[in-house]
Phi, psi and omega in degrees: 000325182285332171297318178301318179293326182286310176306315176302318181293320184289317177299304181305322182288329176296318182299312185296315180296318179301316179297308178304314186286321174298323176295318181299318182292325174292318175296322180290326178289320176301310182299324182284320182295316183299321176295317182285325187264353184298130173275139178301145182292135181287339178283336188291316179288328182286319179301312182297323179293314178299322181294327176293311185295306187304318178295313178298331181284313178302320173301316186280337184260354182296322176303320182294328183267333184253005183221151171298140173195166173268131172283309180218103180289332181291326178266353183080027183257131183254136170274120189248149173301147185303314181301322184283327177293326178296319183294322178296314179301321179292322177293310179300322183266020168294328173246101185302319175304313177292323178296316182287333176291314179296325174295323179286333176292310176300316179294317175306319180294306182304318189264358180296146177292145171289146174293155188285144176289160189287142176290139178288134178295149183284148182288354180262001179271000000 
């Protein structure tokens, strides 16, 4: 009787190991199939494209943001680096009335019509 009990326990152990092994093999196959058939994210390609466009934009506009240059030399408008412009704005707007008056004066200067160029003399004069 003891031998029958031992054989049953051994058989149950073998069946349990076989069942667990087959479930692990199935789980591994499912994981492999999901890994091989996974489609690339549509957002990854678009994100990479956006990052490339942003890098090109920053490279093209870096001199405009970081250097002094003439915006419009005929009107006397200068392009100022961004950090310095922030400092100037903070200084100017310590007194809001003066800051507003200065802003209006600069806008009037920037949008004023340019003087007419001198007319060419007629060849008959």
